[in-house]
N, C-alpha and C positions, 0 to 999 in steps of 0.2 A: 463320287457324290451320287450314287445310285443312278447311273446313266451317263457318267462321264466316260467310264471305261465299259467295255463289254467283252467277255470271253465265251459268250455262248456259241454254239455250232450253228452253222448256217444251214438252213432248211428252206426249201422253196415251198410256196403254198400250194394247197389244193386248189383247183378251179373254184371260183367264186368264194374264196376264203380270204381271211386277213392274211397279209404276209407275215410270216414269222420272223422274229428278231434276227438280225444278221450280226456277224461279228464285226466290230469296228476295227478296221486295220488301218486307220487314218493317223497321219501324223498330228502333232499338237500345236503348231503355231508359226509367226514370220515377221518381226520388227519391233525393236525395244524402244521404250520411252517412259520407263518407271525407275523408281529407286528401290533397290532391293535391300531389305534388312539383313544385316549379317549377325544380328543377335541370335542367342540360342532360342529356338522356337519352343523347346520345352520349357522354358522358363515361363513362357506366356500362355501356352495351350497345354491342356491335358489330352493327349491323343488317344483315342479309344479303339473301338472295334473297326475291322475291315468292312467297307462298303462296296468295294469293286477293285478289280484288278485290270491292267492293260499292258500293252507292250513295253512301255517305259517306267512302269512304277504301279502305284495303288492309290485309292481314295479311301481315307479313314474319317470317322466321325470324331468330333473334338469339342471340348468345352473350353471356354476361357477361363483362366485361373483367377481366383480372387473373389468369387462369389458363389454361393450354392445354387442360385437360380440363373445361371449363365445362358445365353443363347447358344444354340448348337450351330456348329460349323462343319463343313466338309473340307478336308485338307488333302489336296492332291499333292502326293508325294512323287516326284519325278527323279528317277536314277539318272545322274549326269553321264555316267559311263555308258549306259544304254542309249542315250541320245545320240552319242558320237557327233557326226558332221551334220545331223539334223537339228542341232540346236536352234538354227534360224528359224525353224518352225514353231518352236516354243516361243521365241521372241515375237514372232507375228501375233500369235495369240494373246500373249500378254499386252502387247501394245493395243490391239483392238479392244480388248476387255476393259482397259482402262480409258478408252474413248466413250464407250457406251454408258448410258445412265437411264435406265428405264424400268418401271415396276415389273415388266414381264421379261426381263432378260437377267440371268443369274449374275449376282454381283460378286466381283473379285475385290476383296477388302485390302489385303497386303500380300507380299511375297517375301518369303526368307530364303536363304541360302547357306548351306554348309559345305563342308568337302565333298559329300557324297550326293546331296539332295537339293533341289529346288522344291520348295514348299509353297503351293498357291492356296491361300486361305480364302475360302469361298462360302457363298450362303449354301446353307443345307437344305435341300428339298426332301423333306421327309415323307412326302406322299407318294414318291416313286414316279415312275415313267407313266405318260399318257398311253403308251403302247399296252402296259400291263392292264391298266383300267379298261381300255377298249376291248382287250382280248377277253376280260372277265365280263364285261356287260354287253359286248357284241354291237351295240349301237346307243345312240343318244337321241332324245327328242330334239326338236328344233330349237326350243328356247335354251336348253342346255348347250347344245352344239354351237349356238350363236355367241354365247358368252366366251366359250373357248376360242373360237375362229377370231372373234374380234380382238382379244388380247394378243393372239399371234400375229395378226395383222397390224395391230398398233406397234408391236415390237419392231416388226419388219419395216414399217414406215419410218419409225426412228432410225434403224439401220441404214435405209436408203437415204435418208436425209444427210447422214453422215459419209455417204458415198461407200457404204460397206454392204455387200451382200453375203448371206450365210452359206448358201450353196450345198446344204446338207439338211435341209428341214425334213423331219419325219417325226413319227410319234415317239420314237426312242430318244430323241434329242428335245423332247418338250417334257418338262418335269412338273410335278404338282408340289406346291410350297408345304402342303401338310395333308393329312387324311381327312380334313374337314370337307363337307360337301361343296362349300364355296371357296375352296382353296385357289390360291393365285396360280396362274401359268407362268412357267419360266422357260425360256429358251436357253440351252446350254450347248456345249461342244463347238467352239469356234475354230477348230482345227483346220477347217477348209474354207473359213471365211476369208474374204479378201477385199481390198479397196478397189474402186472402180472409177473410171473417168466418166462424167455426165454423159448420158446417152450411149456410153460404150457397148458395143456388141461384139467386141474382139476377143473374148476369152475362148481358147481353143483346147482346153484340157477337160476331158470328160471326167467329171467328179460326181460324187452323190450315190445314193442307193438306188437300184434300178427301178424300183416301183414308183419313185418320186421325181425321176429325171424328165426335164422338160424337153420337147422335140428339138428345139434349137441347140441344146447340149450335145445332142447326138450328132448334130451337123457341124460341131466344133466352132461354132461362131454364136456366142450368147452374151447376155448382159443380166442385170439385176432382175429382169422380169422371170427368170427361172425360179426365183423364190415365190412368186405369186402362183406359178403353176403347182409347186409342191403343197402350198396351202389349199390349193383346189383339190388335190388328191387327198389330203387330210381331211378336208370337209366332207368329201364323198364318202370316205371310210367311216367317219363319225356317224353320218346320216343313214348309211345303207349297209354297214356292218361287212363291207368287203372292199377289195382294192378295185379301182376302176381299170387298172392295166394289170393282167395277171398271165402266168404262164409257167412252163416247167424249166426254163432257163432265162438268163438275162436277155439273150438274144431274142426269144420269143416275146418277151415283155417290151423289149425295145421296138419290136416290129409293130406291136399294138399301139404304143405311144406314137410311133411315126405316122400311123394312120389316124390317130386319135380316136381309136375305135374303143368305146365305152359304152356300158349299156344304159339306155335311157328308156327303158321299158319295164314291164312288170308291176306288181301290186305296191311293192316298196317305193318305187320311183314315183308311181301315180299318186302316193300318198303325200309326197312332198309339196309343200306350198309353192306357188308361182314365183315367189320372191327367191326361194332356196334355189328352184331350178335355174333361175336366171342368173344368179350369182355363180352358180357351179359352171354354167356354160361360159360365162365371161372370164372365169378364172382358167378353165381348161381350153381356152382359145389357142389352137395350134399355132397361130401367127403371132409372135411375141409383140410385134409394133401395135396389134389391135387388142391385145389382152389388157384387162383392167389392172391398174396399180393398187397397191395396198392403200396409199392415200385416197384415191378415187372410191375404193371399195368400202372404206370406213363410213362412207355416207350412203351405203346402199340400204334401201328400206328393209331388207332382211334383218338388219341389226336392231330394229326397233323392238324386236322380241326381247332383247336383253335389258330394257329399261328397268332401272331399280327405283321403285317409288320411295323408298325410305331415305334416299340419298339426299333430297331436298332439305330435310330437317338437319341433317349433318352438315349440309353446306354452309348454312348460316353461321353455325358456330365456328366451323373451320376457317372461313373467310374472315370473321372478326378476330380470330386467333392470329391470323396471317398479318393482319394489319397492325395489330399490337406488337408483334415480334419485330416489325421492321424498325421499332424504336429502341430495341435492345441493345445493350453495349456489346462490342465486339467479341469480348471473351465468352459471353453467353452464346453469341451465335456460333462461334467456333466450337463450343462445347456441345452444342446442339447437333452439329455435323458429326462429332464423334459418337454422340449418343445413339444416332439412327442405326448404327451397326449392331448395337445391342438389343434392338426391339425384335419382339416375336412377331410372327407374320399376322397374328390376330389383331395386333395393336396398330397395324397400318393398312389393313385391308380396305377399310372405308376411304382413307386418304388415297389409296391408289386409284380408286374408282373417280374420285372428285379430280385428281390430277388428270386423268384421261379426258373427263368432261371439259376441263379448262383449255387443255392442249387442242384447240380448234384447228390448228394446221397439221396436227399428228406428226410432229417433229420431235417430240419429247422434250420441248421447251415451251415455257408460258411466256408469251409476249407481253407488253405493256397493255396492248388492246385486249388481250385474253383476260388479263387480271382485272382491268377496268370494267369489262362486261360481267365477270364474276361477282365483283363487289356490288355492281348496280342490281344484280339479281337479288341480293340480300338487303337492298335498301341503303347501301353505302355509296354515295356519289362523290367521286374525287376528280380533280382536274387532271389533265394530262401530266402537268408538272408534278403534282402529288403523287401520281402513280409511278412516274419515273423515279421520283426519289425513294418511293417505297421499295421498288425493285433494286435500286443501287444499294439499299441498306441490306437485302437479303441475298444478292447475287454474289456467290463466291468466285465465279469465273470472269466476272466483270465484262460481260459481253451484251448486257442489257437485257438478258432473259433469265428466267428461273429454270434451272434443270430440275430433274426428279429430286436430287439430294437437297437442292435448295429449298424446295417445297416441302419436303419432309421436315427438314429442320425448323422451318418456319411455323409448322402447324402441328408439332408434337403436343399431345395432350399434357396439360400442367402436371398431372399426376407422376408422369414419367420424370419430369424435372425434379420430383421430390423423392424418387426412388434411390435410397442411399447405395444400393448395390450397383445400380447403373452409373451414379455419380462417382463412386469409387473407381469404377473401371475407366471412366472418362479422366478422372484425376490422375490415375497411373499411366495413362496414355502421354500426359503432359510432364509427369515426374519420371523421367526416363532413366534415371540412375537409382530410383527407389530410396531416395533419402527423406521421404516424406514431405516434400515442398516443391511447389512450382516456382522457378526463377525465370528471369528474362531470357537467359541463355537457352534454358531447357525448353521453354515455350517456342522460341524461334526454331530450334532443331526439330521439335515435335512437329510444327507446322510445315516445315520443309519436307519431312518424311511423308506427310499427307499430301504433298504437291502444291502446298501454298506458300509462296514467297512473301515474308513479311519484312519490312525495314525496320530499324531501331525505332524510328518515329511510330510506326505502327504498334510496336510493342509497348513503347511508352504510353500512348494513348490508351491501350488496352488496360494498363495498370492504373492510370489516372482515373479511368471511368469507374474503377471500383474503390477509389479512394486511397490507393497506395502508390508510393513512389516506385521508380522502375527498380530499384535496389531492393525492395522489400519482398521476400518469399511468401507465398500463399499456401498455408497448410490446408489440410482437408476440411476441418470445420469451417474455416473462412470461405473455402471454396463452395461449401454447400449453402452457406449463409447468402451467398450471391443470388442462388436461385429461390431461397426461401423468401427473401425480401428484396427483390430487384430494385425497388424504389428507395431502399434505405441502405445503400451499398456503402455509405461511409462508415457503418459499423463494422465493416470488415477489418479496417486498421486498428480499431479498438480491440477487436477479438485477438488479432495477431500479436498484439503486444502482451495480452494476458496469457495467451497459449502459444508459445513459439513453436511447438511441434505437438500437433494432434492428429492421431489416426483413429479410424472407426473400430468400435469394438470387434474383436475376433479377426482383425485384419493386420495387426502389427507385424 
């Protein structure tokens, strides 16, 4: 995935230079909790050129079959024979990736398996590594850097709210969603990520790349605060164009880290704003118990530089859309959750920023209080009970909050719902045997594969909401009509009677 694997040779940096890219020799994961698809992956994806290689396999670019304008994916192909006894590491990574749900963390969509390989179908980050961009540019201005660091910090705050720490944050593990100037930041490579107990400082394995390792890691007793230290190192590199801790060997770098010996002098340092200097010092605080947390840091004045004045205009439209979608029938809501995986980055960039604005607790989840405040900002005042009912109608995880996927599904632009290519892919995800119709049994299986348990009563309700009995199949044209005229869904049964099997042109 252009950064999931690395086979570059390791070189140490020259003094006052950026660290060169290191070879990633780390394992890939540790604990299972997902359903693996045993279907033939080549039936669903066209696997294209190689993006990268590693110890256990390769990463290749891929397109979803069935449409000419398909979203790109990165498929991580892991050789099971090479994994050997280390398969538990893959299991851990898969489990953690299925837990996280944030605009600045790479998305794992699904996992396939055959006799030789495990295939991880992931979000493709076409913009490459932050490291590569930093090497080319040398440094960023404060406005640019603040946007990048805010996104990394937001993702880490989400991880820590789930009691996960990454343990290997570095520019090589931060990708750009596209080559656009305003591309989203995506954290990748959860091979060293791990769960922790609240306030735990008992980790004793030295992990991570030398330049980014926190002092307490070297003392073999550390907790999630090591991630904030690494963010501080990255921030320093973005603003000053060099690593704060440098040397000819890991040992010499570790010695500087232990002394917290980094330059706070010179023309480049003097040019930084007081706010930037303050945040850097609080992130590169040698005592972990005094270091600022990611949640606290997100409220730091330095991040006022990243304010996007155009967001207010989008905000009203999106919040109104979210309110309306809470009334949509369940099949439409389930379909919107499928559709979000086929969206291109440019279609959701604005939504990502609004999600981060609404998520005032920086946990990666929007609470009823957050939603009520957001609606109030655009002139929509709802009672506590109405807001709770709205969240209940949109919340797939049934925990009383909206996660990132819930928010995207609820705020998709209407034009996406009228895109026949996207709807065809969504339809085929429900039509699991390719017979040209969705039945109650196929819908239930498809939902289970996606991690959603539906009862027979749930399925019956979904069918009745679109004017069909539970035993009537839904063909593609009827499926599209649900989205064309959501308030006239009784027409679906009429269409079914007239056209028992309809497939879109050029897709039969």
